[in-house]
N, C-alpha and C positions, 0 to 999 in steps of 0.2 A: 467319289466320281474319280474316276481315272481321266486324264489329258491323254487324247492321241493325236500323232502330228507325223507330218513329211518335210524333207529338209531340201533344201536347196544348195549348189554348188559353194555355194557363198558362205557355208553354213547357218542361215538363217532358216527359221522353221516357218513352216506355211501349211494351209490344210491342216489347222487346228481345231480340234472337235473334242466335245466332252463325253463321257459315256459313265453310268451307273445309275442312276436314278430313272425310275420307271412310271412315276407317278400315283403310285400306290402305296409310297410311303407313309406313315400317320403323321401326320402334322396338327398338333391341336392349339398350339400359337406360335406366334412370330420367332419365339427364342426355340422351341422346338423345330421348327423348318429351318430356321439358319443351322443350328446344330445338324443338320442332315445334309446340307450345302457345303460339305467339305471337299473338297479335290487333294488328292495325293499327289505328293510331289513328283513331277513327271521323271526326274533323276531317275526312278525304281524302274518306271519302262522304258528307259532309255538302256539303263543296266540290264535288263533283259532282253532287250531287242540287239543287243551286244554279243550278249551268251548266245543267241541262235545263230552269229554270224552276217547277221543282216546287214554289217558296215563292212565285212571283210574284203569287198572288193573296190572300195572306193583309196583314192590314193591317201595316202599317209598326212598331208597336207590339210586337204578336206576334212580328214576325218578329226585332225587338233581343232581346226576350225568350229566344227561339229561340238566338240567334247566342250570348249571355250564357250561356245552358245549355252549348252545346257547346262554347265556350272554357272553362269548368270542369273539365266533363266532360275536354275533350282535357288540361288541365293536370296529369291523372294517369298520364300518358305521361312520366314526367319521372325519373331515376333521384335517388336519396335524394341523391348526392353532386354534384348538378348545380348551376352557380353561379346566383347570382341572376341574372336574364334570359335565361337560355342556354334556346334554343328547346327545343321538345320532340321527342321521337323518333318516327316513321314506324311503328316498331312493337315490342311488348314482350312480354315472357315474363307469362304468366298468375299464377305465384304474385307478381311484383312488382306487378301492377295490383291483386291482391288486397290487397297489405301496404298501397300507397298509398291505397286505399279506404277502410280500416280506418283507418288515420293520419288521413285526411281527415274522417271521420265521426267519429271520436274528439275531435278538434280543434272540429269544430263543436258536439256535445254540450257539450264542456266552456264554448265561449261560449253557448250554449244554458241552459244551469245558472248561469252566473254575474250573467246577466240575467235571472235567473227567469222563463223562457217555458216555466214545465213544462206 
């Protein structure tokens, strides 16, 4: 599956959708079904959209913010046992992505709480 997205001027993503499975894939058991549910790292989609010139007309500051956002999101495509500095993977199982996202959100919430930004 691939993740498609729109973007806002603040560099955040919106209108996130997933495309790729059509429901006709053979899934004989839960393990087989989960193997089918892999999502491509959205940095691949972003790079392709950059190559087509989609972001050529946005201001440099907005583009840098979007790049930072994409790097952050793409960082979720790492396995928990990945070594420091190890590259992200090109696709990942949806449950691993969910676990990574929950862990990241909880870390950010802890930082916000410690700094009193409620």
